N, CA, C, O and the ligand as a Tripos MOL2 file, in Angstrom:
@<TRIPOS>MOLECULE
protein
  257   255    65     0     0
PROTEIN
NO_CHARGES

@<TRIPOS>ATOM
      1 N         -70.4130   12.1480   51.1330 N.3       1 MET1
      2 CA        -69.8980   11.4090   50.0090 C.3       1 MET1
      3 C         -68.4700   10.9880   50.3010 C.2       1 MET1
      4 O         -67.6820   11.7430   50.8710 O.2       1 MET1
      5 N         -68.1590    9.7760   49.9010 N.am      2 LYS2
      6 CA        -66.7910    9.2970   50.0070 C.3       2 LYS2
      7 C         -66.1330    9.4060   48.6340 C.2       2 LYS2
      8 O         -66.8060    9.3180   47.6080 O.2       2 LYS2
      9 N         -64.8360    9.5950   48.6220 N.am      3 ALA3
     10 CA        -64.0850    9.6460   47.3650 C.3       3 ALA3
     11 C         -62.8440    8.7770   47.4950 C.2       3 ALA3
     12 O         -62.2200    8.7170   48.5550 O.2       3 ALA3
     13 N         -62.5030    8.1160   46.4230 N.am      4 ASN4
     14 CA        -61.2920    7.3040   46.3930 C.3       4 ASN4
     15 C         -60.3860    7.7930   45.2770 C.2       4 ASN4
     16 O         -60.8520    8.2020   44.2140 O.2       4 ASN4
     17 N         -59.1070    7.7450   45.5300 N.am      5 GLN5
     18 CA        -58.1340    8.1360   44.5240 C.3       5 GLN5
     19 C         -57.5300    6.8810   43.9290 C.2       5 GLN5
     20 O         -57.1420    5.9630   44.6520 O.2       5 GLN5
     21 N         -57.4510    6.8440   42.6050 N.am      6 GLU6
     22 CA        -56.9180    5.6770   41.9130 C.3       6 GLU6
     23 C         -55.5450    6.0020   41.3320 C.2       6 GLU6
     24 O         -55.3310    7.0780   40.7730 O.2       6 GLU6
     25 N         -54.6300    5.0620   41.4710 N.am      7 LEU7
     26 CA        -53.3220    5.2090   40.8390 C.3       7 LEU7
     27 C         -53.3870    4.5290   39.4770 C.2       7 LEU7
     28 O         -53.5540    3.3120   39.3930 O.2       7 LEU7
     29 N         -53.2560    5.3090   38.4190 N.am      8 LEU8
     30 CA        -53.3750    4.7930   37.0580 C.3       8 LEU8
     31 C         -52.3320    5.4700   36.1790 C.2       8 LEU8
     32 O         -52.2600    6.6980   36.1280 O.2       8 LEU8
     33 N         -51.5310    4.6780   35.4940 N.am      9 HIS9
     34 CA        -50.5360    5.2170   34.5770 C.3       9 HIS9
     35 C         -50.9680    4.9470   33.1390 C.2       9 HIS9
     36 O         -51.4350    3.8550   32.8180 O.2       9 HIS9
     37 N         -50.8110    5.9360   32.2900 N.am     10 HIS10
     38 CA        -51.0990    5.7990   30.8620 C.3      10 HIS10
     39 C         -49.7640    5.7710   30.1340 C.2      10 HIS10
     40 O         -48.8620    6.5480   30.4480 O.2      10 HIS10
     41 N         -49.6400    4.8790   29.1630 N.am     11 PHE11
     42 CA        -48.3930    4.7450   28.4030 C.3      11 PHE11
     43 C         -48.6820    4.8760   26.9180 C.2      11 PHE11
     44 O         -49.7500    4.4860   26.4460 O.2      11 PHE11
     45 N         -47.7220    5.4270   26.1870 N.am     12 SER12
     46 CA        -47.8180    5.5220   24.7380 C.3      12 SER12
     47 C         -46.4890    5.0360   24.1630 C.2      12 SER12
     48 O         -45.4390    5.6020   24.4650 O.2      12 SER12
     49 N         -46.5280    3.9960   23.3400 N.am     13 CYS13
     50 CA        -45.3190    3.3740   22.8220 C.3      13 CYS13
     51 C         -44.5650    4.3200   21.8780 C.2      13 CYS13
     52 O         -45.1630    4.9340   20.9950 O.2      13 CYS13
     53 N         -43.2510    4.4280   22.0760 N.am     14 ASP14
     54 CA        -42.4190    5.2610   21.1930 C.3      14 ASP14
     55 C         -42.3650    4.7150   19.7750 C.2      14 ASP14
     56 O         -42.1490    5.4710   18.8280 O.2      14 ASP14
     57 N         -42.5570    3.4250   19.6210 N.am     15 GLN15
     58 CA        -42.4240    2.7880   18.3120 C.3      15 GLN15
     59 C         -43.7300    2.8220   17.5120 C.2      15 GLN15
     60 O         -43.7470    3.3330   16.3930 O.2      15 GLN15
     61 N         -44.8140    2.2900   18.0630 N.am     16 CYS16
     62 CA        -46.0680    2.1370   17.3000 C.3      16 CYS16
     63 C         -47.1580    3.1040   17.7470 C.2      16 CYS16
     64 O         -48.2250    3.1510   17.1340 O.2      16 CYS16
     65 N         -46.9080    3.8840   18.8150 N.am     17 LYS17
     66 CA        -47.8540    4.8760   19.3480 C.3      17 LYS17
     67 C         -49.0900    4.2570   19.9940 C.2      17 LYS17
     68 O         -50.0460    4.9660   20.3060 O.2      17 LYS17
     69 N         -49.0760    2.9500   20.1940 N.am     18 TYR18
     70 CA        -50.1930    2.3050   20.8810 C.3      18 TYR18
     71 C         -50.3060    2.8610   22.2910 C.2      18 TYR18
     72 O         -49.2990    3.1780   22.9240 O.2      18 TYR18
     73 N         -51.5430    2.9790   22.7830 N.am     19 TRP19
     74 CA        -51.8110    3.5530   24.0950 C.3      19 TRP19
     75 C         -52.4260    2.4960   24.9940 C.2      19 TRP19
     76 O         -53.3150    1.7590   24.5670 O.2      19 TRP19
     77 N         -51.9630    2.4130   26.2390 N.am     20 TRP20
     78 CA        -52.5580    1.4920   27.2060 C.3      20 TRP20
     79 C         -52.3810    2.0480   28.6040 C.2      20 TRP20
     80 O         -51.6360    3.0060   28.8120 O.2      20 TRP20
     81 N         -53.0660    1.4480   29.5580 N.am     21 ALA21
     82 CA        -53.0270    1.9260   30.9380 C.3      21 ALA21
     83 C         -52.8100    0.7570   31.8900 C.2      21 ALA21
     84 O         -53.2170   -0.3750   31.6300 O.2      21 ALA21
     85 N         -52.1520    1.0740   33.0030 N.am     22 VAL22
     86 CA        -51.9160    0.0910   34.0520 C.3      22 VAL22
     87 C         -52.2950    0.7340   35.3810 C.2      22 VAL22
     88 O         -51.8260    1.8250   35.7060 O.2      22 VAL22
     89 N         -53.1350    0.0610   36.1390 N.am     23 GLY23
     90 CA        -53.5610    0.5990   37.4210 C.3      23 GLY23
     91 C         -52.9200   -0.1310   38.5830 C.2      23 GLY23
     92 O         -52.4120   -1.2440   38.4520 O.2      23 GLY23
     93 N         -52.9630    0.5440   39.7380 N.am     24 SER24
     94 CA        -52.5370   -0.0540   41.0060 C.3      24 SER24
     95 C         -51.0960   -0.5460   40.9960 C.2      24 SER24
     96 O         -50.7880   -1.5640   41.6160 O.2      24 SER24
     97 N         -50.2130    0.1580   40.3070 N.am     25 LYS25
     98 CA        -48.8030   -0.2060   40.3040 C.3      25 LYS25
     99 C         -47.9940    1.0780   40.1460 C.2      25 LYS25
    100 O         -48.3880    1.9770   39.4020 O.2      25 LYS25
    101 N         -46.8770    1.1640   40.8390 N.am     26 SER26
    102 CA        -46.0320    2.3430   40.7310 C.3      26 SER26
    103 C         -44.9690    2.1550   39.6550 C.2      26 SER26
    104 O         -44.4500    1.0540   39.4710 O.2      26 SER26
    105 N         -44.6520    3.2220   38.9540 N.am     27 PHE27
    106 CA        -43.5930    3.2240   37.9520 C.3      27 PHE27
    107 C         -42.6710    4.4010   38.2280 C.2      27 PHE27
    108 O         -43.0670    5.3850   38.8530 O.2      27 PHE27
    109 N         -41.4290    4.2850   37.7530 N.am     28 GLU28
    110 CA        -40.4530    5.3520   37.9620 C.3      28 GLU28
    111 C         -39.7700    5.7100   36.6580 C.2      28 GLU28
    112 O         -39.6730    4.8890   35.7460 O.2      28 GLU28
    113 N         -39.2940    6.9500   36.5780 N.am     29 VAL29
    114 CA        -38.5070    7.3790   35.4310 C.3      29 VAL29
    115 C         -37.2690    6.4950   35.3490 C.2      29 VAL29
    116 O         -36.6170    6.2170   36.3560 O.2      29 VAL29
    117 N         -36.9600    6.0590   34.1370 N.am     30 GLY30
    118 CA        -35.8030    5.2060   33.9200 C.3      30 GLY30
    119 C         -36.1560    3.7280   33.8250 C.2      30 GLY30
    120 O         -35.3430    2.9140   33.3880 O.2      30 GLY30
    121 N         -37.3680    3.3890   34.2340 N.am     31 GLN31
    122 CA        -37.8070    1.9940   34.1280 C.3      31 GLN31
    123 C         -38.0560    1.6390   32.6670 C.2      31 GLN31
    124 O         -38.3950    2.5040   31.8600 O.2      31 GLN31
    125 N         -37.8880    0.3780   32.3360 N.am     32 PHE32
    126 CA        -38.1600   -0.1180   30.9890 C.3      32 PHE32
    127 C         -39.4460   -0.9210   30.9980 C.2      32 PHE32
    128 O         -39.7490   -1.6370   31.9530 O.2      32 PHE32
    129 N         -40.1980   -0.7870   29.9070 N.am     33 LEU33
    130 CA        -41.5210   -1.4060   29.8400 C.3      33 LEU33
    131 C         -41.7770   -1.8530   28.4060 C.2      33 LEU33
    132 O         -41.6110   -1.0700   27.4710 O.2      33 LEU33
    133 N         -42.1790   -3.1010   28.2320 N.am     34 TYR34
    134 CA        -42.5050   -3.6030   26.9050 C.3      34 TYR34
    135 C         -43.8790   -3.1050   26.4740 C.2      34 TYR34
    136 O         -44.8180   -3.0850   27.2690 O.2      34 TYR34
    137 N         -43.9890   -2.7040   25.2110 N.am     35 CYS35
    138 CA        -45.2750   -2.3120   24.6420 C.3      35 CYS35
    139 C         -46.1560   -3.5560   24.5770 C.2      35 CYS35
    140 O         -45.7130   -4.6270   24.1630 O.2      35 CYS35
    141 N         -47.4160   -3.3930   24.9960 N.am     36 THR36
    142 CA        -48.3330   -4.5270   24.9800 C.3      36 THR36
    143 C         -48.8520   -4.8140   23.5760 C.2      36 THR36
    144 O         -49.5220   -5.8270   23.3700 O.2      36 THR36
    145 N         -48.5610   -3.9510   22.6070 N.am     37 ASN37
    146 CA        -49.0140   -4.1520   21.2300 C.3      37 ASN37
    147 C         -47.9190   -4.7270   20.3420 C.2      37 ASN37
    148 O         -48.1290   -5.7440   19.6810 O.2      37 ASN37
    149 N         -46.7340   -4.0770   20.3210 N.am     38 CYS38
    150 CA        -45.6840   -4.4800   19.3770 C.3      38 CYS38
    151 C         -44.4770   -5.1220   20.0620 C.2      38 CYS38
    152 O         -43.6230   -5.6950   19.3850 O.2      38 CYS38
    153 N         -44.3930   -5.0380   21.3690 N.am     39 GLY39
    154 CA        -43.2920   -5.6550   22.0830 C.3      39 GLY39
    155 C         -42.0440   -4.8040   22.1820 C.2      39 GLY39
    156 O         -41.0410   -5.2520   22.7370 O.2      39 GLY39
    157 N         -42.0770   -3.5720   21.6530 N.am     40 TYR40
    158 CA        -40.9230   -2.6720   21.7210 C.3      40 TYR40
    159 C         -40.6060   -2.3590   23.1840 C.2      40 TYR40
    160 O         -41.5090   -2.1510   23.9950 O.2      40 TYR40
    161 N         -39.3110   -2.3280   23.5090 N.am     41 LEU41
    162 CA        -38.8860   -2.0230   24.8740 C.3      41 LEU41
    163 C         -38.7520   -0.5120   25.0290 C.2      41 LEU41
    164 O         -37.8100    0.0850   24.5080 O.2      41 LEU41
    165 N         -39.6800    0.0990   25.7340 N.am     42 ASN42
    166 CA        -39.7010    1.5430   25.9680 C.3      42 ASN42
    167 C         -39.0480    1.8780   27.2950 C.2      42 ASN42
    168 O         -39.1220    1.0990   28.2450 O.2      42 ASN42
    169 N         -38.4020    3.0470   27.3610 N.am     43 ARG43
    170 CA        -37.8770    3.5710   28.6210 C.3      43 ARG43
    171 C         -38.7810    4.7210   29.0500 C.2      43 ARG43
    172 O         -39.1120    5.5800   28.2330 O.2      43 ARG43
    173 N         -39.1830    4.7500   30.3070 N.am     44 ILE44
    174 CA        -40.0050    5.8480   30.8150 C.3      44 ILE44
    175 C         -39.1040    7.0670   30.9890 C.2      44 ILE44
    176 O         -38.2410    7.0840   31.8670 O.2      44 ILE44
    177 N         -39.3040    8.0910   30.1490 N.am     45 ASP45
    178 CA        -38.4820    9.3000   30.1760 C.3      45 ASP45
    179 C         -38.9940   10.3260   31.1790 C.2      45 ASP45
    180 O         -38.2070   11.0750   31.7590 O.2      45 ASP45
    181 N         -40.3110   10.3650   31.3850 N.am     46 ALA46
    182 CA        -40.9080   11.3270   32.3090 C.3      46 ALA46
    183 C         -42.2780   10.8140   32.7210 C.2      46 ALA46
    184 O         -42.9130   10.0590   31.9840 O.2      46 ALA46
    185 N         -42.7250   11.2170   33.8790 N.am     47 ILE47
    186 CA        -44.0680   10.8830   34.3470 C.3      47 ILE47
    187 C         -44.7720   12.1920   34.6860 C.2      47 ILE47
    188 O         -44.4110   12.8790   35.6410 O.2      47 ILE47
    189 N         -45.7810   12.5220   33.8860 N.am     48 ASP48
    190 CA        -46.5770   13.7210   34.1470 C.3      48 ASP48
    191 C         -47.6900   13.3580   35.1230 C.2      48 ASP48
    192 O         -48.3830   12.3570   34.9380 O.2      48 ASP48
    193 N         -47.8570   14.1640   36.1510 N.am     49 THR49
    194 CA        -48.9380   13.9300   37.1100 C.3      49 THR49
    195 C         -49.9630   15.0440   36.9760 C.2      49 THR49
    196 O         -49.7330   16.0210   36.2630 O.2      49 THR49
    197 N         -51.0790   14.9040   37.6500 N.am     50 SER50
    198 CA        -52.0940   15.9540   37.5850 C.3      50 SER50
    199 C         -51.5630   17.2610   38.1680 C.2      50 SER50
    200 O         -52.1270   18.3270   37.9250 O.2      50 SER50
    201 N         -50.4950   17.1770   38.9260 N.am     51 ARG51
    202 CA        -49.9360   18.3830   39.5360 C.3      51 ARG51
    203 C         -49.0310   19.1480   38.5830 C.2      51 ARG51
    204 O         -48.8580   20.3570   38.7330 O.2      51 ARG51
    205 N         -48.4460   18.4550   37.5960 N.am     52 ASN52
    206 CA        -47.5210   19.1610   36.7160 C.3      52 ASN52
    207 C         -47.9190   19.1030   35.2440 C.2      52 ASN52
    208 O         -47.1410   19.5080   34.3800 O.2      52 ASN52
    209 N         -49.1340   18.5980   34.9430 N.am     53 THR53
    210 CA        -49.6140   18.5880   33.5810 C.3      53 THR53
    211 C         -50.4390   19.8540   33.3360 C.2      53 THR53
    212 O         -51.3640   20.1350   34.0980 O.2      53 THR53
    213 N         -50.1260   20.6160   32.2970 N.am     54 PRO54
    214 CA        -50.8690   21.8500   32.0330 C.3      54 PRO54
    215 C         -52.3610   21.5790   31.8060 C.2      54 PRO54
    216 O         -52.7260   20.5620   31.2170 O.2      54 PRO54
    217 N         -53.2060   22.4750   32.2650 N.am     55 ASN55
    218 CA        -54.6570   22.4350   32.0360 C.3      55 ASN55
    219 C         -55.3190   21.1740   32.5900 C.2      55 ASN55
    220 O         -56.2640   20.6650   31.9880 O.2      55 ASN55
    221 N         -54.8570   20.6770   33.6870 N.am     56 SER56
    222 CA        -55.4810   19.4970   34.2580 C.3      56 SER56
    223 C         -55.7780   19.7120   35.7410 C.2      56 SER56
    224 O         -55.5120   18.8440   36.5720 O.2      56 SER56
    225 N         -56.3250   20.8670   36.0540 N.am     57 SER57
    226 CA        -56.5740   21.1910   37.4560 C.3      57 SER57
    227 C         -57.7260   20.3890   38.0460 C.2      57 SER57
    228 O         -57.8170   20.2530   39.2660 O.2      57 SER57
    229 N         -58.6240   19.8480   37.1890 N.am     58 GLY58
    230 CA        -59.7480   19.0760   37.6920 C.3      58 GLY58
    231 C         -60.8770   19.9340   38.2250 C.2      58 GLY58
    232 O         -61.8430   19.4100   38.7800 O.2      58 GLY58
    233 N         -60.7710   21.2440   38.0670 N.am     59 ASP59
    234 CA        -61.7910   22.1460   38.6140 C.3      59 ASP59
    235 C         -63.1190   22.0710   37.8720 C.2      59 ASP59
    236 O         -64.1150   22.5950   38.3710 O.2      59 ASP59
    237 N         -63.1750   21.4440   36.7040 N.am     60 THR60
    238 CA        -64.4010   21.4550   35.9030 C.3      60 THR60
    239 C         -65.5330   20.6910   36.5680 C.2      60 THR60
    240 O         -66.6930   20.9180   36.2250 O.2      60 THR60
    241 N         -65.2440   19.7870   37.5130 N.am     61 LEU61
    242 CA        -66.2940   19.0050   38.1510 C.3      61 LEU61
    243 C         -66.7690   19.6330   39.4570 C.2      61 LEU61
    244 O         -67.7240   19.1490   40.0640 O.2      61 LEU61
    245 N         -66.1230   20.6880   39.8860 N.am     62 LEU62
    246 CA        -66.4840   21.3080   41.1550 C.3      62 LEU62
    247 C         -67.6040   22.3280   40.9620 C.2      62 LEU62
    248 O         -67.6030   23.0910   39.9960 O.2      62 LEU62
    249 N         -68.5610   22.3310   41.8960 N.am     63 ALA63
    250 CA        -69.6410   23.3040   41.8510 C.3      63 ALA63
    251 C         -69.0830   24.6910   42.1520 C.2      63 ALA63
    252 O         -68.1350   24.8200   42.9270 O.2      63 ALA63
    253 N         -69.6610   25.7310   41.5490 N.am     64 PRO64
    254 CA        -69.1540   27.0990   41.8030 C.3      64 PRO64
    255 C         -69.4380   27.5230   43.2320 C.2      64 PRO64
    256 O         -69.0880   28.6360   43.6270 O.2      64 PRO64
    257 ZN        -45.5860   -0.5230   20.4320 Zn       65 ZN65
@<TRIPOS>BOND
     1     1     2 1
     2     2     3 1
     3     3     4 2
     4     3     5 am
     5     5     6 1
     6     6     7 1
     7     7     8 2
     8     7     9 am
     9     9    10 1
    10    10    11 1
    11    11    12 2
    12    11    13 am
    13    13    14 1
    14    14    15 1
    15    15    16 2
    16    15    17 am
    17    17    18 1
    18    18    19 1
    19    19    20 2
    20    19    21 am
    21    21    22 1
    22    22    23 1
    23    23    24 2
    24    23    25 am
    25    25    26 1
    26    26    27 1
    27    27    28 2
    28    27    29 am
    29    29    30 1
    30    30    31 1
    31    31    32 2
    32    31    33 am
    33    33    34 1
    34    34    35 1
    35    35    36 2
    36    35    37 am
    37    37    38 1
    38    38    39 1
    39    39    40 2
    40    39    41 am
    41    41    42 1
    42    42    43 1
    43    43    44 2
    44    43    45 am
    45    45    46 1
    46    46    47 1
    47    47    48 2
    48    47    49 am
    49    49    50 1
    50    50    51 1
    51    51    52 2
    52    51    53 am
    53    53    54 1
    54    54    55 1
    55    55    56 2
    56    55    57 am
    57    57    58 1
    58    58    59 1
    59    59    60 2
    60    59    61 am
    61    61    62 1
    62    62    63 1
    63    63    64 2
    64    63    65 am
    65    65    66 1
    66    66    67 1
    67    67    68 2
    68    67    69 am
    69    69    70 1
    70    70    71 1
    71    71    72 2
    72    71    73 am
    73    73    74 1
    74    74    75 1
    75    75    76 2
    76    75    77 am
    77    77    78 1
    78    78    79 1
    79    79    80 2
    80    79    81 am
    81    81    82 1
    82    82    83 1
    83    83    84 2
    84    83    85 am
    85    85    86 1
    86    86    87 1
    87    87    88 2
    88    87    89 am
    89    89    90 1
    90    90    91 1
    91    91    92 2
    92    91    93 am
    93    93    94 1
    94    94    95 1
    95    95    96 2
    96    95    97 am
    97    97    98 1
    98    98    99 1
    99    99   100 2
   100    99   101 am
   101   101   102 1
   102   102   103 1
   103   103   104 2
   104   103   105 am
   105   105   106 1
   106   106   107 1
   107   107   108 2
   108   107   109 am
   109   109   110 1
   110   110   111 1
   111   111   112 2
   112   111   113 am
   113   113   114 1
   114   114   115 1
   115   115   116 2
   116   115   117 am
   117   117   118 1
   118   118   119 1
   119   119   120 2
   120   119   121 am
   121   121   122 1
   122   122   123 1
   123   123   124 2
   124   123   125 am
   125   125   126 1
   126   126   127 1
   127   127   128 2
   128   127   129 am
   129   129   130 1
   130   130   131 1
   131   131   132 2
   132   131   133 am
   133   133   134 1
   134   134   135 1
   135   135   136 2
   136   135   137 am
   137   137   138 1
   138   138   139 1
   139   139   140 2
   140   139   141 am
   141   141   142 1
   142   142   143 1
   143   143   144 2
   144   143   145 am
   145   145   146 1
   146   146   147 1
   147   147   148 2
   148   147   149 am
   149   149   150 1
   150   150   151 1
   151   151   152 2
   152   151   153 am
   153   153   154 1
   154   154   155 1
   155   155   156 2
   156   155   157 am
   157   157   158 1
   158   158   159 1
   159   159   160 2
   160   159   161 am
   161   161   162 1
   162   162   163 1
   163   163   164 2
   164   163   165 am
   165   165   166 1
   166   166   167 1
   167   167   168 2
   168   167   169 am
   169   169   170 1
   170   170   171 1
   171   171   172 2
   172   171   173 am
   173   173   174 1
   174   174   175 1
   175   175   176 2
   176   175   177 am
   177   177   178 1
   178   178   179 1
   179   179   180 2
   180   179   181 am
   181   181   182 1
   182   182   183 1
   183   183   184 2
   184   183   185 am
   185   185   186 1
   186   186   187 1
   187   187   188 2
   188   187   189 am
   189   189   190 1
   190   190   191 1
   191   191   192 2
   192   191   193 am
   193   193   194 1
   194   194   195 1
   195   195   196 2
   196   195   197 am
   197   197   198 1
   198   198   199 1
   199   199   200 2
   200   199   201 am
   201   201   202 1
   202   202   203 1
   203   203   204 2
   204   203   205 am
   205   205   206 1
   206   206   207 1
   207   207   208 2
   208   207   209 am
   209   209   210 1
   210   210   211 1
   211   211   212 2
   212   211   213 am
   213   213   214 1
   214   214   215 1
   215   215   216 2
   216   215   217 am
   217   217   218 1
   218   218   219 1
   219   219   220 2
   220   219   221 am
   221   221   222 1
   222   222   223 1
   223   223   224 2
   224   223   225 am
   225   225   226 1
   226   226   227 1
   227   227   228 2
   228   227   229 am
   229   229   230 1
   230   230   231 1
   231   231   232 2
   232   231   233 am
   233   233   234 1
   234   234   235 1
   235   235   236 2
   236   235   237 am
   237   237   238 1
   238   238   239 1
   239   239   240 2
   240   239   241 am
   241   241   242 1
   242   242   243 1
   243   243   244 2
   244   243   245 am
   245   245   246 1
   246   246   247 1
   247   247   248 2
   248   247   249 am
   249   249   250 1
   250   250   251 1
   251   251   252 2
   252   251   253 am
   253   253   254 1
   254   254   255 1
   255   255   256 2
@<TRIPOS>SUBSTRUCTURE
     1 MET1         2 RESIDUE 1 A MET
     2 LYS2         6 RESIDUE 1 A LYS
     3 ALA3        10 RESIDUE 1 A ALA
     4 ASN4        14 RESIDUE 1 A ASN
     5 GLN5        18 RESIDUE 1 A GLN
     6 GLU6        22 RESIDUE 1 A GLU
     7 LEU7        26 RESIDUE 1 A LEU
     8 LEU8        30 RESIDUE 1 A LEU
     9 HIS9        34 RESIDUE 1 A HIS
    10 HIS10       38 RESIDUE 1 A HIS
    11 PHE11       42 RESIDUE 1 A PHE
    12 SER12       46 RESIDUE 1 A SER
    13 CYS13       50 RESIDUE 1 A CYS
    14 ASP14       54 RESIDUE 1 A ASP
    15 GLN15       58 RESIDUE 1 A GLN
    16 CYS16       62 RESIDUE 1 A CYS
    17 LYS17       66 RESIDUE 1 A LYS
    18 TYR18       70 RESIDUE 1 A TYR
    19 TRP19       74 RESIDUE 1 A TRP
    20 TRP20       78 RESIDUE 1 A TRP
    21 ALA21       82 RESIDUE 1 A ALA
    22 VAL22       86 RESIDUE 1 A VAL
    23 GLY23       90 RESIDUE 1 A GLY
    24 SER24       94 RESIDUE 1 A SER
    25 LYS25       98 RESIDUE 1 A LYS
    26 SER26      102 RESIDUE 1 A SER
    27 PHE27      106 RESIDUE 1 A PHE
    28 GLU28      110 RESIDUE 1 A GLU
    29 VAL29      114 RESIDUE 1 A VAL
    30 GLY30      118 RESIDUE 1 A GLY
    31 GLN31      122 RESIDUE 1 A GLN
    32 PHE32      126 RESIDUE 1 A PHE
    33 LEU33      130 RESIDUE 1 A LEU
    34 TYR34      134 RESIDUE 1 A TYR
    35 CYS35      138 RESIDUE 1 A CYS
    36 THR36      142 RESIDUE 1 A THR
    37 ASN37      146 RESIDUE 1 A ASN
    38 CYS38      150 RESIDUE 1 A CYS
    39 GLY39      154 RESIDUE 1 A GLY
    40 TYR40      158 RESIDUE 1 A TYR
    41 LEU41      162 RESIDUE 1 A LEU
    42 ASN42      166 RESIDUE 1 A ASN
    43 ARG43      170 RESIDUE 1 A ARG
    44 ILE44      174 RESIDUE 1 A ILE
    45 ASP45      178 RESIDUE 1 A ASP
    46 ALA46      182 RESIDUE 1 A ALA
    47 ILE47      186 RESIDUE 1 A ILE
    48 ASP48      190 RESIDUE 1 A ASP
    49 THR49      194 RESIDUE 1 A THR
    50 SER50      198 RESIDUE 1 A SER
    51 ARG51      202 RESIDUE 1 A ARG
    52 ASN52      206 RESIDUE 1 A ASN
    53 THR53      210 RESIDUE 1 A THR
    54 PRO54      214 RESIDUE 1 A PRO
    55 ASN55      218 RESIDUE 1 A ASN
    56 SER56      222 RESIDUE 1 A SER
    57 SER57      226 RESIDUE 1 A SER
    58 GLY58      230 RESIDUE 1 A GLY
    59 ASP59      234 RESIDUE 1 A ASP
    60 THR60      238 RESIDUE 1 A THR
    61 LEU61      242 RESIDUE 1 A LEU
    62 LEU62      246 RESIDUE 1 A LEU
    63 ALA63      250 RESIDUE 1 A ALA
    64 PRO64      254 RESIDUE 1 A PRO
    65 ZN65       257 GROUP 0 **** ****
């Protein structure tokens, strides 16, 4: 079996709480991003990855 890893960022607007995702693009802390729903200019304060997000080990799909 082959496996591919996808780069996907999820965003949640500080103003309206709208949620959206952007794939295949890198983002950095401190970057500014307009909300795709309300147009509010958000600053990326932190980026949680699967390595530092609690309870996201991904082990649930692995066979015992
Ligand atoms: Zn918004």
